[in-house]
C-alpha positions in Angstrom: 28.2 -3.6 -20.3 25.8 -2.1 -17.8 22.9 -4.0 -16.4 19.6 -2.4 -17.2 16.8 -2.1 -14.6 14.4 -3.0 -17.4 15.7 -6.5 -17.5 14.7 -7.1 -13.8 17.9 -9.1 -13.5 19.4 -6.7 -10.9 16.4 -6.5 -8.7 15.0 -10.0 -8.9 16.7 -11.1 -5.6 15.5 -8.0 -3.9 12.0 -8.4 -5.2 11.9 -12.0 -4.0 13.1 -11.0 -0.6 10.6 -8.2 -0.2 7.8 -10.3 -1.7 8.5 -12.8 1.1 8.2 -9.9 3.5 4.8 -8.9 2.1 3.7 -12.5 2.4 4.8 -12.7 6.0 3.2 -9.5 7.0 -0.1 -9.8 5.1 -1.7 -7.0 3.1 -4.5 -6.3 5.6 -2.0 -6.0 8.5 0.1 -3.6 6.5 -2.8 -1.3 5.7 -4.7 -1.5 8.9 -2.3 -2.0 11.8 1.2 -2.8 12.8 1.8 -6.3 11.3 2.5 -9.4 13.3 5.6 -11.2 12.2 5.3 -14.9 11.6 8.3 -17.1 11.9 9.8 -18.3 8.6 13.0 -18.9 6.7 15.5 -16.0 6.7 16.5 -15.0 3.1 20.2 -15.0 2.4 21.8 -11.6 2.7 23.5 -9.4 1.8 22.6 -9.3 -1.8 25.4 -8.7 -4.3 25.6 -6.6 -7.4 28.5 -5.4 -9.6 29.2 -1.8 -8.7 28.9 1.0 -11.3 32.6 1.6 -12.2 32.1 5.3 -11.8 31.2 5.0 -8.2 33.8 5.0 -5.4 33.7 2.1 -2.8 34.7 3.6 0.5 34.9 2.8 4.2 35.2 4.8 7.4 35.6 4.0 11.1 32.3 4.1 13.0 33.3 5.1 16.5 29.9 4.2 18.0 30.7 0.4 17.5 34.4 0.5 16.7 33.8 -0.9 13.3 34.6 0.0 9.7 31.4 0.7 7.7 31.2 0.9 3.9 29.6 3.6 1.9 29.5 4.5 -1.8 30.3 7.9 -3.4 29.9 9.5 -6.7 31.4 13.0 -7.4 30.4 14.7 -10.7 33.3 16.1 -12.8 31.6 19.5 -12.4 32.2 19.5 -8.6 34.9 22.0 -7.6 36.2 23.3 -4.2 35.7 27.0 -5.2 31.9 26.8 -5.3 29.0 25.3 -3.4 28.0 21.9 -4.7 24.7 20.1 -4.3 24.6 16.8 -2.3 22.2 13.9 -2.4 22.2 11.3 0.4 20.8 8.1 -1.1 19.3 5.3 1.1 19.2 1.8 -0.4 16.6 -0.9 -0.1 16.6 -3.9 2.2 19.2 -6.6 1.7 21.6 -4.6 -0.5 24.0 -1.7 -0.2 24.5 1.6 -1.8 25.5 0.1 -5.1 21.9 -1.0 -5.8 20.8 2.6 -5.9 23.9 4.8 -6.8 24.4 3.6 -10.3 23.3 3.9 -13.9 20.7 6.6 -14.5 21.1 8.2 -11.1 24.8 8.6 -11.8 24.1 9.9 -15.3 21.8 12.6 -13.9 24.2 13.4 -11.0 27.0 13.9 -13.5 24.9 16.2 -15.7 23.6 18.2 -12.7 27.0 18.5 -10.9 25.9 16.5 -7.8 27.8 14.7 -5.1 25.9 11.5 -4.3 26.7 9.4 -1.2 25.1 6.1 -0.3 25.6 5.1 3.4 25.1 1.5 4.4 22.7 2.3 7.2 24.9 0.3 9.6 23.8 -3.0 8.0 21.7 -4.1 5.0 18.5 -4.2 7.1 19.0 -1.2 9.3 16.0 0.9 8.3 17.8 4.2 8.9 16.1 5.0 12.2 12.5 4.1 11.1 10.8 1.1 12.8 12.8 -2.1 12.0 11.0 -5.0 10.4 12.7 -8.2 11.7 12.4 -10.9 9.0 11.1 -14.2 10.1 10.2 -12.9 13.5 13.8 -13.1 14.6 15.1 -10.7 17.3 16.5 -7.4 16.1 20.3 -7.6 16.2 21.8 -5.5 17.6 18.9 -4.3 19.7 19.7 -0.7 19.0 19.9 -1.3 15.2 17.6 1.6 14.3 19.7 4.0 16.4 22.9 2.9 14.8 21.5 3.0 11.3 20.3 6.5 11.8 23.6 7.5 13.3 25.5 6.1 10.3 23.5 8.3 7.9 24.1 11.4 9.9 27.8 10.6 10.3 28.3 10.2 6.6 26.4 13.4 6.0 28.8 15.2 8.3 31.8 13.6 6.6 30.6 15.0 3.2 30.2 18.4 4.7 33.8 18.3 5.9 35.3 16.8 2.8 33.5 18.9 0.1 32.2 22.4 -0.3 28.5 21.4 0.2 25.6 23.7 -0.6 23.4 23.6 2.4 20.5 25.0 0.3 20.8 22.1 -2.1 21.2 19.1 0.2 18.7 16.4 -0.6 17.6 13.0 0.7 16.2 10.1 -1.4 15.6 6.5 -0.7 14.0 3.3 -2.2 11.8 0.8 -0.4 13.4 0.4 3.0 15.3 3.6 2.1 12.0 5.2 1.2 10.7 4.6 4.7 14.0 5.9 6.0 13.6 9.0 3.9 10.2 9.8 5.4 11.6 9.2 8.9 14.8 11.2 8.6 13.0 13.9 6.7 10.5 14.3 9.5 13.1 14.1 12.3 15.8 16.3 10.7 13.9 18.5 8.2 16.5 21.3 8.5 19.1 19.1 6.9 17.3 18.8 3.6 16.1 21.2 0.9 13.7 18.5 -0.4 13.3 14.7 -0.1 12.2 11.9 -2.5 10.7 8.6 -1.4 10.6 5.8 -4.0 8.1 2.9 -3.3 8.4 3.5 0.5 8.2 0.3 2.5 6.9 2.4 5.4 4.6 -0.4 6.7 5.3 0.1 10.4 5.0 3.9 10.1 1.6 3.6 8.5 -0.6 4.3 11.5 1.5 7.3 12.5 1.9 8.8 9.1 0.0 12.0 10.1 2.6 12.7 12.8 5.5 12.1 10.4 4.0 14.2 7.6 2.9 16.9 10.0 6.5 17.5 11.0 7.5 17.6 7.4 4.7 20.1 6.6 5.5 22.3 9.6 9.1 22.5 8.3 7.9 23.5 4.8 9.9 20.6 3.4 8.9 19.6 -0.2 8.4 15.9 -0.9 8.2 13.9 -4.1 6.9 10.3 -4.0 7.5 7.9 -6.9 5.6 4.6 -7.2 5.1 2.0 -9.9 1.5 0.9 -10.4 2.5 -2.7 -11.0 4.6 -3.0 -7.8 3.8 -6.2 -5.9 6.3 -5.6 -3.2 5.1 -2.2 -2.0 1.6 -2.1 -3.3 0.4 1.2 -4.8 -2.6 1.3 -2.5 -0.2 1.5 0.5 1.7 4.5 -1.0 -1.5 6.2 -2.0 -2.6 6.4 1.6 0.5 8.5 2.3 -0.1 10.7 -0.6 -3.8 11.2 0.4 -2.6 12.3 3.8 -0.1 14.7 2.2 -3.0 16.2 0.2 -5.2 16.4 3.3 -2.5 18.3 5.3 -1.8 20.7 2.5 1.9 20.1 2.4 4.2 20.7 -0.6 4.4 17.4 -2.5 4.3 15.8 -5.9 3.2 12.2 -6.7 4.5 10.3 -9.7 2.8 7.0 -10.3 4.5 5.3 -13.2 2.3 3.1 -15.5 3.7 -0.4 -15.7 6.4 0.3 -13.1 7.5 -2.4 -10.7 9.6 -2.4 -7.6 12.8 -2.4 -9.6 12.1 -0.4 -12.8 10.7 2.5 -10.7 14.1 3.5 -9.6 15.6 4.2 -13.0 12.4 5.4 -14.6 11.6 7.7 -11.7 15.0 9.4 -11.5 14.4 12.2 -14.1 11.3 13.3 -12.1 13.3 13.3 -8.9 16.2 15.3 -10.2 13.8 17.8 -11.7 12.0 18.1 -8.4 15.3 18.7 -6.6 16.5 21.3 -9.1 13.2 23.1 -8.7 13.4 23.1 -4.9 16.5 24.6 -3.5 16.0 25.6 0.2 16.2 29.3 -0.7 13.0 29.0 -2.7 10.9 27.9 0.3 12.2 30.3 2.9 
């Protein structure tokens, strides 16, 4: 029996965790300036969820720190070695791992579309994938180079996929939810040539807010299409925050689509937004924008 996102059972711990984050930061600080972190209790992490049985649980040796890091992998039955196959790199939200994102409807659509989907850990469950790290409770960031390691983990896993499978460079995509949504905007702007298109779901890009024109300018200059998905009832990443990013996308004239889902919250937006994301990816192979 699979857990439905609609029940909100799966994402209640994540919603509580990120709601606490919002409370600590303060809405005005998020929207106006880099927020000041107040000290407070540290939520228990990592969060746990029963993996989708179709998804592989893997590890690899991360040479940068001499550790074994986990990642999750789904390979459609339509993937073969004798043809180029599309790849999605999926970045999970804060506190969890790839199993919170690579599951259920995403896997259904990946199977149908013949995708390989890989979900790196991002070094740890609060790594932020190279984007500015939010330290919960005002505690020091550990390790100090966490953002660098988190970014390197994603790029290492991407390289591993290219070596293991016959990957279509013209159909390699990046998507992320919440913390992963911020990471998607960051890695999309820093390494635009890696991706045919990117998808950011309810991006918790609070510490990127003031510099969004710089991030989006790099994405625009690379002619990289972006789809943003947001629930209008999201209390963790408020819609007003995401709309400021979308307004800037419109101002810069970049290629983007914005899907705001009526009644969507921070958990349901993942499953409900996937059909739009997969359609956007299918419509935007790299060959079509060169």
